[in-house]
A tleap script that builds the chain and sets N, CA, C and O, in Angstrom:
source leaprc.protein.ff14SB
mol = sequence {
  NGLN GLU GLN LEU VAL GLU SER GLY GLY GLY
  LEU VAL GLN PRO GLY GLY SER LEU ARG LEU
  SER CYS ALA ALA SER GLY PHE THR PHE ARG
  ASN TYR ASP ILE SER TRP TYR ARG GLN ALA
  PRO GLY LYS GLN ARG GLU LEU VAL ALA ALA
  ILE ALA SER SER GLY SER ARG THR ASN TYR
  ALA ASP SER VAL LYS GLY ARG PHE THR ILE
  SER ARG ASP ASN ALA LYS ASN THR VAL TYR
  LEU GLN MET ASN ARG LEU LYS PRO GLU ASP
  THR ALA VAL TYR TYR CYS ARG ARG VAL TYR
  GLY ASP TYR TRP GLY GLN GLY THR GLN VAL
  THR VAL SER CSER
}
set mol.1.N position { 0.849 -1.198 0.000 }
set mol.1.CA position { 0.000 0.000 0.000 }
set mol.1.C position { 0.881 1.243 0.000 }
set mol.1.O position { 1.732 1.429 0.869 }
set mol.2.N position { 0.649 2.089 -1.004 }
set mol.2.CA position { 1.447 3.312 -1.107 }
set mol.2.C position { 1.143 4.249 0.055 }
set mol.2.O position { -0.016 4.456 0.414 }
set mol.3.N position { 2.196 4.811 0.636 }
set mol.3.CA position { 2.005 5.710 1.757 }
set mol.3.C position { 3.076 6.788 1.753 }
set mol.3.O position { 4.239 6.535 1.439 }
set mol.4.N position { 2.651 8.011 2.114 }
set mol.4.CA position { 3.558 9.144 2.289 }
set mol.4.C position { 3.293 9.727 3.673 }
set mol.4.O position { 2.142 9.966 4.039 }
set mol.5.N position { 4.346 9.954 4.435 }
set mol.5.CA position { 4.192 10.473 5.793 }
set mol.5.C position { 5.123 11.666 5.983 }
set mol.5.O position { 6.346 11.538 5.918 }
set mol.6.N position { 4.517 12.831 6.219 }
set mol.6.CA position { 5.291 14.048 6.440 }
set mol.6.C position { 5.635 14.216 7.915 }
set mol.6.O position { 4.916 13.737 8.793 }
set mol.7.N position { 6.728 14.894 8.169 }
set mol.7.CA position { 7.121 15.242 9.533 }
set mol.7.C position { 8.014 16.473 9.485 }
set mol.7.O position { 8.479 16.878 8.419 }
set mol.8.N position { 8.249 17.066 10.658 }
set mol.8.CA position { 9.182 18.175 10.757 }
set mol.8.C position { 8.554 19.544 10.903 }
set mol.8.O position { 9.265 20.536 11.065 }
set mol.9.N position { 7.233 19.618 10.848 }
set mol.9.CA position { 6.589 20.901 11.013 }
set mol.9.C position { 6.669 21.399 12.447 }
set mol.9.O position { 7.115 20.688 13.347 }
set mol.10.N position { 6.227 22.636 12.638 }
set mol.10.CA position { 6.234 23.204 13.983 }
set mol.10.C position { 6.063 24.702 13.952 }
set mol.10.O position { 5.701 25.287 12.931 }
set mol.11.N position { 6.331 25.314 15.096 }
set mol.11.CA position { 6.245 26.761 15.246 }
set mol.11.C position { 7.652 27.345 15.182 }
set mol.11.O position { 8.555 26.885 15.881 }
set mol.12.N position { 7.830 28.349 14.348 }
set mol.12.CA position { 9.142 28.977 14.188 }
set mol.12.C position { 8.951 30.480 14.042 }
set mol.12.O position { 7.929 30.939 13.533 }
set mol.13.N position { 9.928 31.231 14.485 }
set mol.13.CA position { 9.860 32.687 14.370 }
set mol.13.C position { 10.194 33.122 12.940 }
set mol.13.O position { 10.892 32.409 12.219 }
set mol.14.N position { 9.701 34.278 12.540 }
set mol.14.CA position { 10.085 34.805 11.218 }
set mol.14.C position { 11.601 34.882 11.081 }
set mol.14.O position { 12.309 35.294 12.000 }
set mol.15.N position { 12.075 34.472 9.910 }
set mol.15.CA position { 13.511 34.424 9.667 }
set mol.15.C position { 14.147 33.103 10.027 }
set mol.15.O position { 15.315 32.870 9.714 }
set mol.16.N position { 13.399 32.239 10.679 }
set mol.16.CA position { 13.928 30.949 11.088 }
set mol.16.C position { 13.874 29.907 9.986 }
set mol.16.O position { 13.507 30.197 8.847 }
set mol.17.N position { 14.250 28.676 10.353 }
set mol.17.CA position { 14.328 27.576 9.397 }
set mol.17.C position { 13.639 26.330 9.939 }
set mol.17.O position { 13.535 26.129 11.149 }
set mol.18.N position { 13.180 25.515 9.023 }
set mol.18.CA position { 12.650 24.189 9.326 }
set mol.18.C position { 13.020 23.261 8.179 }
set mol.18.O position { 13.193 23.700 7.042 }
set mol.19.N position { 13.139 21.991 8.486 }
set mol.19.CA position { 13.295 20.985 7.439 }
set mol.19.C position { 12.178 19.970 7.552 }
set mol.19.O position { 12.035 19.296 8.572 }
set mol.20.N position { 11.389 19.867 6.497 }
set mol.20.CA position { 10.329 18.884 6.429 }
set mol.20.C position { 10.840 17.614 5.765 }
set mol.20.O position { 11.711 17.658 4.896 }
set mol.21.N position { 10.290 16.493 6.184 }
set mol.21.CA position { 10.609 15.203 5.577 }
set mol.21.C position { 9.333 14.543 5.100 }
set mol.21.O position { 8.267 14.719 5.689 }
set mol.22.N position { 9.453 13.787 4.033 }
set mol.22.CA position { 8.347 12.998 3.499 }
set mol.22.C position { 8.877 11.586 3.279 }
set mol.22.O position { 9.651 11.337 2.355 }
set mol.23.N position { 8.453 10.676 4.136 }
set mol.23.CA position { 8.912 9.286 4.055 }
set mol.23.C position { 7.911 8.459 3.269 }
set mol.23.O position { 6.715 8.470 3.560 }
set mol.24.N position { 8.402 7.753 2.283 }
set mol.24.CA position { 7.539 6.977 1.395 }
set mol.24.C position { 7.693 5.478 1.659 }
set mol.24.O position { 8.751 5.008 2.075 }
set mol.25.N position { 6.614 4.749 1.408 }
set mol.25.CA position { 6.651 3.299 1.530 }
set mol.25.C position { 5.600 2.694 0.614 }
set mol.25.O position { 4.660 3.370 0.195 }
set mol.26.N position { 5.769 1.414 0.308 }
set mol.26.CA position { 4.773 0.699 -0.467 }
set mol.26.C position { 4.908 0.819 -1.968 }
set mol.26.O position { 4.073 0.304 -2.712 }
set mol.27.N position { 5.965 1.503 -2.427 }
set mol.27.CA position { 6.196 1.597 -3.863 }
set mol.27.C position { 7.677 1.849 -4.108 }
set mol.27.O position { 8.426 2.160 -3.181 }
set mol.28.N position { 8.094 1.713 -5.367 }
set mol.28.CA position { 9.500 1.904 -5.723 }
set mol.28.C position { 9.776 3.385 -5.837 }
set mol.28.O position { 9.614 3.986 -6.899 }
set mol.29.N position { 10.189 3.955 -4.745 }
set mol.29.CA position { 10.293 5.408 -4.577 }
set mol.29.C position { 11.134 6.072 -5.660 }
set mol.29.O position { 10.774 7.142 -6.152 }
set mol.30.N position { 12.242 5.454 -6.036 }
set mol.30.CA position { 13.192 6.098 -6.948 }
set mol.30.C position { 12.622 6.289 -8.350 }
set mol.30.O position { 13.229 6.975 -9.172 }
set mol.31.N position { 11.475 5.698 -8.630 }
set mol.31.CA position { 10.871 5.791 -9.962 }
set mol.31.C position { 9.922 6.975 -10.136 }
set mol.31.O position { 9.433 7.221 -11.239 }
set mol.32.N position { 9.658 7.711 -9.051 }
set mol.32.CA position { 8.588 8.703 -9.103 }
set mol.32.C position { 9.045 10.103 -8.725 }
set mol.32.O position { 9.824 10.302 -7.794 }
set mol.33.N position { 8.520 11.079 -9.496 }
set mol.33.CA position { 8.635 12.478 -9.105 }
set mol.33.C position { 7.781 12.711 -7.857 }
set mol.33.O position { 6.732 12.090 -7.685 }
set mol.34.N position { 8.240 13.602 -7.002 }
set mol.34.CA position { 7.518 13.936 -5.773 }
set mol.34.C position { 7.427 15.460 -5.656 }
set mol.34.O position { 8.353 16.179 -6.034 }
set mol.35.N position { 6.320 15.931 -5.137 }
set mol.35.CA position { 6.110 17.366 -4.976 }
set mol.35.C position { 5.713 17.696 -3.549 }
set mol.35.O position { 5.174 16.862 -2.821 }
set mol.36.N position { 5.996 18.942 -3.167 }
set mol.36.CA position { 5.481 19.508 -1.918 }
set mol.36.C position { 4.425 20.556 -2.274 }
set mol.36.O position { 4.620 21.376 -3.171 }
set mol.37.N position { 3.315 20.509 -1.559 }
set mol.37.CA position { 2.249 21.489 -1.675 }
set mol.37.C position { 2.010 22.091 -0.295 }
set mol.37.O position { 2.471 21.567 0.719 }
set mol.38.N position { 1.285 23.194 -0.280 }
set mol.38.CA position { 0.850 23.759 1.000 }
set mol.38.C position { -0.534 24.366 0.850 }
set mol.38.O position { -0.956 24.767 -0.235 }
set mol.39.N position { -1.220 24.416 1.977 }
set mol.39.CA position { -2.543 25.034 2.006 }
set mol.39.C position { -2.677 25.868 3.259 }
set mol.39.O position { -2.635 25.356 4.378 }
set mol.40.N position { -2.840 27.166 3.050 }
set mol.40.CA position { -3.058 28.088 4.144 }
set mol.40.C position { -4.556 28.201 4.416 }
set mol.40.O position { -5.362 27.917 3.530 }
set mol.41.N position { -4.943 28.609 5.620 }
set mol.41.CA position { -6.375 28.739 5.944 }
set mol.41.C position { -7.079 29.659 4.958 }
set mol.41.O position { -6.634 30.778 4.702 }
set mol.42.N position { -8.186 29.169 4.411 }
set mol.42.CA position { -8.979 29.978 3.499 }
set mol.42.C position { -8.424 30.109 2.102 }
set mol.42.O position { -8.968 30.852 1.285 }
set mol.43.N position { -7.338 29.393 1.811 }
set mol.43.CA position { -6.724 29.484 0.487 }
set mol.43.C position { -6.682 28.129 -0.186 }
set mol.43.O position { -6.826 27.089 0.457 }
set mol.44.N position { -6.481 28.162 -1.502 }
set mol.44.CA position { -6.352 26.911 -2.241 }
set mol.44.C position { -4.981 26.287 -2.008 }
set mol.44.O position { -4.004 26.973 -1.709 }
set mol.45.N position { -4.941 24.972 -2.154 }
set mol.45.CA position { -3.669 24.271 -2.063 }
set mol.45.C position { -2.801 24.688 -3.247 }
set mol.45.O position { -3.278 24.782 -4.378 }
set mol.46.N position { -1.515 24.939 -2.970 }
set mol.46.CA position { -0.633 25.398 -4.026 }
set mol.46.C position { 0.648 24.581 -4.054 }
set mol.46.O position { 1.106 24.077 -3.029 }
set mol.47.N position { 1.219 24.459 -5.255 }
set mol.47.CA position { 2.484 23.765 -5.425 }
set mol.47.C position { 3.622 24.636 -4.885 }
set mol.47.O position { 3.710 25.824 -5.194 }
set mol.48.N position { 4.485 24.030 -4.081 }
set mol.48.CA position { 5.622 24.737 -3.509 }
set mol.48.C position { 6.912 24.364 -4.246 }
set mol.48.O position { 7.681 25.234 -4.655 }
set mol.49.N position { 7.132 23.068 -4.407 }
set mol.49.CA position { 8.368 22.605 -5.045 }
set mol.49.C position { 8.161 21.188 -5.547 }
set mol.49.O position { 7.298 20.460 -5.056 }
set mol.50.N position { 8.966 20.805 -6.536 }
set mol.50.CA position { 8.876 19.458 -7.099 }
set mol.50.C position { 10.277 18.974 -7.438 }
set mol.50.O position { 11.180 19.764 -7.714 }
set mol.51.N position { 10.433 17.656 -7.411 }
set mol.51.CA position { 11.735 17.076 -7.724 }
set mol.51.C position { 11.521 15.832 -8.571 }
set mol.51.O position { 10.619 15.033 -8.317 }
set mol.52.N position { 12.365 15.686 -9.579 }
set mol.52.CA position { 12.291 14.526 -10.452 }
set mol.52.C position { 12.736 13.262 -9.721 }
set mol.52.O position { 13.357 13.328 -8.661 }
set mol.53.N position { 12.413 12.128 -10.298 }
set mol.53.CA position { 12.697 10.848 -9.642 }
set mol.53.C position { 14.182 10.669 -9.318 }
set mol.53.O position { 14.540 10.125 -8.273 }
set mol.54.N position { 15.035 11.135 -10.227 }
set mol.54.CA position { 16.481 10.998 -10.018 }
set mol.54.C position { 17.066 12.111 -9.166 }
set mol.54.O position { 18.208 12.030 -8.715 }
set mol.55.N position { 16.281 13.139 -8.955 }
set mol.55.CA position { 16.775 14.315 -8.240 }
set mol.55.C position { 17.475 15.319 -9.127 }
set mol.55.O position { 17.963 16.339 -8.641 }
set mol.56.N position { 17.534 15.050 -10.420 }
set mol.56.CA position { 18.303 15.893 -11.327 }
set mol.56.C position { 17.605 17.194 -11.689 }
set mol.56.O position { 18.253 18.152 -12.113 }
set mol.57.N position { 16.301 17.233 -11.525 }
set mol.57.CA position { 15.539 18.440 -11.852 }
set mol.57.C position { 14.647 18.839 -10.696 }
set mol.57.O position { 14.023 17.997 -10.050 }
set mol.58.N position { 14.597 20.136 -10.446 }
set mol.58.CA position { 13.718 20.687 -9.420 }
set mol.58.C position { 13.033 21.926 -9.966 }
set mol.58.O position { 13.533 22.569 -10.890 }
set mol.59.N position { 11.890 22.255 -9.391 }
set mol.59.CA position { 11.284 23.548 -9.685 }
set mol.59.C position { 10.556 24.045 -8.452 }
set mol.59.O position { 10.186 23.274 -7.566 }
set mol.60.N position { 10.360 25.368 -8.419 }
set mol.60.CA position { 9.852 26.031 -7.225 }
set mol.60.C position { 8.815 27.082 -7.586 }
set mol.60.O position { 8.848 27.665 -8.669 }
set mol.61.N position { 7.900 27.309 -6.664 }
set mol.61.CA position { 7.007 28.454 -6.781 }
set mol.61.C position { 7.837 29.726 -6.640 }
set mol.61.O position { 8.831 29.751 -5.914 }
set mol.62.N position { 7.429 30.764 -7.327 }
set mol.62.CA position { 8.169 32.027 -7.252 }
set mol.62.C position { 8.275 32.533 -5.819 }
set mol.62.O position { 9.276 33.143 -5.444 }
set mol.63.N position { 7.248 32.279 -5.025 }
set mol.63.CA position { 7.201 32.806 -3.664 }
set mol.63.C position { 8.246 32.187 -2.730 }
set mol.63.O position { 8.517 32.733 -1.661 }
set mol.64.N position { 8.834 31.050 -3.127 }
set mol.64.CA position { 9.797 30.380 -2.245 }
set mol.64.C position { 11.184 30.256 -2.869 }
set mol.64.O position { 12.118 29.796 -2.212 }
set mol.65.N position { 11.328 30.661 -4.128 }
set mol.65.CA position { 12.639 30.565 -4.789 }
set mol.65.C position { 13.695 31.315 -4.005 }
set mol.65.O position { 13.490 32.450 -3.576 }
set mol.66.N position { 14.835 30.655 -3.828 }
set mol.66.CA position { 15.936 31.262 -3.093 }
set mol.66.C position { 15.850 31.065 -1.590 }
set mol.66.O position { 16.808 31.349 -0.871 }
set mol.67.N position { 14.714 30.581 -1.108 }
set mol.67.CA position { 14.556 30.347 0.347 }
set mol.67.C position { 14.367 28.868 0.668 }
set mol.67.O position { 14.841 28.394 1.700 }
set mol.68.N position { 13.675 28.132 -0.209 }
set mol.68.CA position { 13.384 26.721 0.018 }
set mol.68.C position { 14.230 25.861 -0.927 }
set mol.68.O position { 14.538 26.260 -2.051 }
set mol.69.N position { 14.592 24.682 -0.443 }
set mol.69.CA position { 15.325 23.726 -1.269 }
set mol.69.C position { 14.705 22.347 -1.108 }
set mol.69.O position { 14.561 21.846 0.007 }
set mol.70.N position { 14.338 21.737 -2.233 }
set mol.70.CA position { 13.815 20.378 -2.218 }
set mol.70.C position { 14.946 19.431 -2.587 }
set mol.70.O position { 15.760 19.728 -3.462 }
set mol.71.N position { 14.989 18.291 -1.912 }
set mol.71.CA position { 16.000 17.280 -2.198 }
set mol.71.C position { 15.418 15.914 -1.875 }
set mol.71.O position { 14.343 15.804 -1.286 }
set mol.72.N position { 16.148 14.873 -2.271 }
set mol.72.CA position { 15.670 13.526 -1.980 }
set mol.72.C position { 16.847 12.600 -1.751 }
set mol.72.O position { 17.946 12.806 -2.265 }
set mol.73.N position { 16.576 11.569 -0.958 }
set mol.73.CA position { 17.541 10.497 -0.721 }
set mol.73.C position { 16.832 9.207 -1.102 }
set mol.73.O position { 16.036 8.680 -0.325 }
set mol.74.N position { 17.113 8.704 -2.282 }
set mol.74.CA position { 16.404 7.515 -2.757 }
set mol.74.C position { 16.782 6.262 -1.964 }
set mol.74.O position { 16.029 5.288 -1.955 }
set mol.75.N position { 17.916 6.277 -1.312 }
set mol.75.CA position { 18.289 5.139 -0.464 }
set mol.75.C position { 17.443 5.095 0.808 }
set mol.75.O position { 17.254 4.035 1.405 }
set mol.76.N position { 16.939 6.258 1.211 }
set mol.76.CA position { 16.115 6.336 2.425 }
set mol.76.C position { 14.638 6.529 2.103 }
set mol.76.O position { 13.819 6.676 3.010 }
set mol.77.N position { 14.296 6.529 0.820 }
set mol.77.CA position { 12.895 6.713 0.406 }
set mol.77.C position { 12.293 7.980 1.016 }
set mol.77.O position { 11.163 7.964 1.504 }
set mol.78.N position { 13.036 9.048 0.987 }
set mol.78.CA position { 12.615 10.274 1.654 }
set mol.78.C position { 12.895 11.497 0.784 }
set mol.78.O position { 13.938 11.596 0.137 }
set mol.79.N position { 11.944 12.418 0.785 }
set mol.79.CA position { 12.108 13.723 0.170 }
set mol.79.C position { 12.117 14.764 1.287 }
set mol.79.O position { 11.388 14.645 2.272 }
set mol.80.N position { 12.949 15.778 1.115 }
set mol.80.CA position { 13.084 16.828 2.119 }
set mol.80.C position { 12.689 18.178 1.530 }
set mol.80.O position { 12.773 18.399 0.322 }
set mol.81.N position { 12.256 19.074 2.414 }
set mol.81.CA position { 12.054 20.467 2.037 }
set mol.81.C position { 12.731 21.321 3.100 }
set mol.81.O position { 12.226 21.473 4.212 }
set mol.82.N position { 13.880 21.873 2.738 }
set mol.82.CA position { 14.583 22.782 3.632 }
set mol.82.C position { 14.021 24.176 3.430 }
set mol.82.O position { 14.056 24.709 2.321 }
set mol.83.N position { 13.506 24.765 4.490 }
set mol.83.CA position { 12.858 26.070 4.416 }
set mol.83.C position { 13.643 27.060 5.270 }
set mol.83.O position { 13.735 26.910 6.489 }
set mol.84.N position { 14.200 28.063 4.621 }
set mol.84.CA position { 14.981 29.097 5.306 }
set mol.84.C position { 14.300 30.449 5.160 }
set mol.84.O position { 13.440 30.640 4.301 }
set mol.85.N position { 14.697 31.374 6.007 }
set mol.85.CA position { 14.160 32.746 5.971 }
set mol.85.C position { 12.633 32.717 5.899 }
set mol.85.O position { 12.020 33.365 5.051 }
set mol.86.N position { 12.046 31.954 6.802 }
set mol.86.CA position { 10.596 31.781 6.798 }
set mol.86.C position { 9.879 33.082 7.111 }
set mol.86.O position { 10.357 33.922 7.873 }
set mol.87.N position { 8.714 33.215 6.492 }
set mol.87.CA position { 7.875 34.404 6.640 }
set mol.87.C position { 6.510 33.989 7.194 }
set mol.87.O position { 6.115 32.833 7.049 }
set mol.88.N position { 5.799 34.900 7.815 }
set mol.88.CA position { 4.456 34.552 8.311 }
set mol.88.C position { 3.554 34.003 7.201 }
set mol.88.O position { 2.705 33.150 7.460 }
set mol.89.N position { 3.733 34.483 5.983 }
set mol.89.CA position { 2.885 33.999 4.882 }
set mol.89.C position { 3.231 32.579 4.437 }
set mol.89.O position { 2.544 32.017 3.583 }
set mol.90.N position { 4.285 31.993 5.004 }
set mol.90.CA position { 4.583 30.585 4.748 }
set mol.90.C position { 3.767 29.657 5.652 }
set mol.90.O position { 3.809 28.437 5.490 }
set mol.91.N position { 3.037 30.224 6.588 }
set mol.91.CA position { 2.200 29.424 7.489 }
set mol.91.C position { 1.161 28.652 6.681 }
set mol.91.O position { 0.399 29.234 5.910 }
set mol.92.N position { 1.144 27.338 6.869 }
set mol.92.CA position { 0.248 26.469 6.102 }
set mol.92.C position { 0.435 25.032 6.579 }
set mol.92.O position { 1.349 24.716 7.341 }
set mol.93.N position { -0.457 24.184 6.108 }
set mol.93.CA position { -0.227 22.742 6.211 }
set mol.93.C position { 0.521 22.323 4.947 }
set mol.93.O position { 0.091 22.626 3.834 }
set mol.94.N position { 1.624 21.636 5.124 }
set mol.94.CA position { 2.466 21.201 4.010 }
set mol.94.C position { 2.238 19.716 3.762 }
set mol.94.O position { 2.226 18.897 4.680 }
set mol.95.N position { 2.059 19.405 2.475 }
set mol.95.CA position { 1.771 18.036 2.056 }
set mol.95.C position { 2.793 17.589 1.010 }
set mol.95.O position { 3.246 18.393 0.195 }
set mol.96.N position { 3.149 16.322 1.034 }
set mol.96.CA position { 3.882 15.793 -0.106 }
set mol.96.C position { 2.932 14.949 -0.946 }
set mol.96.O position { 1.932 14.417 -0.463 }
set mol.97.N position { 3.282 14.852 -2.204 }
set mol.97.CA position { 2.393 14.201 -3.172 }
set mol.97.C position { 3.194 13.438 -4.192 }
set mol.97.O position { 4.197 13.933 -4.706 }
set mol.98.N position { 2.754 12.231 -4.486 }
set mol.98.CA position { 3.222 11.515 -5.660 }
set mol.98.C position { 2.177 11.766 -6.736 }
set mol.98.O position { 1.061 11.251 -6.666 }
set mol.99.N position { 2.546 12.556 -7.720 }
set mol.99.CA position { 1.581 12.993 -8.720 }
set mol.99.C position { 0.981 11.797 -9.454 }
set mol.99.O position { -0.234 11.724 -9.639 }
set mol.100.N position { 1.837 10.855 -9.874 }
set mol.100.CA position { 1.334 9.679 -10.588 }
set mol.100.C position { 0.531 8.838 -9.613 }
set mol.100.O position { 1.072 8.296 -8.648 }
set mol.101.N position { -0.734 8.738 -9.868 }
set mol.101.CA position { -1.624 8.018 -8.971 }
set mol.101.C position { -2.268 8.904 -7.923 }
set mol.101.O position { -3.180 8.479 -7.213 }
set mol.102.N position { -1.778 10.173 -7.824 }
set mol.102.CA position { -2.370 11.168 -6.929 }
set mol.102.C position { -2.413 10.705 -5.468 }
set mol.102.O position { -3.471 10.684 -4.839 }
set mol.103.N position { -1.236 10.333 -4.945 }
set mol.103.CA position { -1.141 9.947 -3.542 }
set mol.103.C position { -0.641 11.139 -2.729 }
set mol.103.O position { 0.291 11.839 -3.127 }
set mol.104.N position { -1.287 11.353 -1.576 }
set mol.104.CA position { -0.959 12.474 -0.701 }
set mol.104.C position { -0.636 11.958 0.707 }
set mol.104.O position { -1.146 10.926 1.144 }
set mol.105.N position { 0.214 12.700 1.391 }
set mol.105.CA position { 0.406 12.451 2.800 }
set mol.105.C position { -0.670 13.151 3.615 }
set mol.105.O position { -1.567 13.783 3.057 }
set mol.106.N position { -0.579 13.037 4.949 }
set mol.106.CA position { -1.597 13.609 5.822 }
set mol.106.C position { -1.323 15.067 6.141 }
set mol.106.O position { -2.201 15.765 6.649 }
set mol.107.N position { -0.121 15.535 5.851 }
set mol.107.CA position { 0.237 16.931 6.061 }
set mol.107.C position { 0.927 17.178 7.389 }
set mol.107.O position { 0.764 16.421 8.347 }
set mol.108.N position { 1.700 18.253 7.426 }
set mol.108.CA position { 2.356 18.694 8.651 }
set mol.108.C position { 2.219 20.212 8.752 }
set mol.108.O position { 2.434 20.927 7.774 }
set mol.109.N position { 1.863 20.692 9.929 }
set mol.109.CA position { 1.583 22.113 10.117 }
set mol.109.C position { 2.876 22.896 10.310 }
set mol.109.O position { 3.731 22.524 11.114 }
set mol.110.N position { 2.999 23.976 9.565 }
set mol.110.CA position { 4.094 24.928 9.745 }
set mol.110.C position { 3.480 26.275 10.115 }
set mol.110.O position { 2.643 26.807 9.386 }
set mol.111.N position { 3.899 26.814 11.241 }
set mol.111.CA position { 3.415 28.106 11.700 }
set mol.111.C position { 4.601 29.032 11.914 }
set mol.111.O position { 5.516 28.728 12.680 }
set mol.112.N position { 4.572 30.172 11.224 }
set mol.112.CA position { 5.642 31.159 11.339 }
set mol.112.C position { 5.060 32.376 12.048 }
set mol.112.O position { 4.233 33.100 11.493 }
set mol.113.N position { 5.502 32.586 13.273 }
set mol.113.CA position { 4.923 33.654 14.084 }
set mol.113.C position { 5.895 34.027 15.195 }
set mol.113.O position { 6.648 33.195 15.702 }
set mol.114.N position { 5.852 35.294 15.552 }
set mol.114.CA position { 6.661 35.751 16.690 }
set mol.114.C position { 5.840 35.720 17.975 }
set mol.114.O position { 6.348 36.069 19.041 }
savepdb mol mol.pdb
quit
């Protein structure tokens, strides 16, 4: 059974950093592109970053370019989202997604507040 489990969220002050993890199981992880999305209260879910199966290609939303970095470790079946210089507008529930087959994790809350 395909499964994605996010972790690493929490409360952080503006300007701080967090690293999110997305642990995958139940499928051959190295074969699939993985994306991070987020959904803030009252807003639509939006794409934050994506990474190709090999890790050779990445792309980012304009709002996070230069601050967030997506990476993956195929030996550990895990995708990471390193978030630096966090802003209050980054507050959201963050989800990872395997686009092929439309599998989602349960999400992890990130709150940026002083």
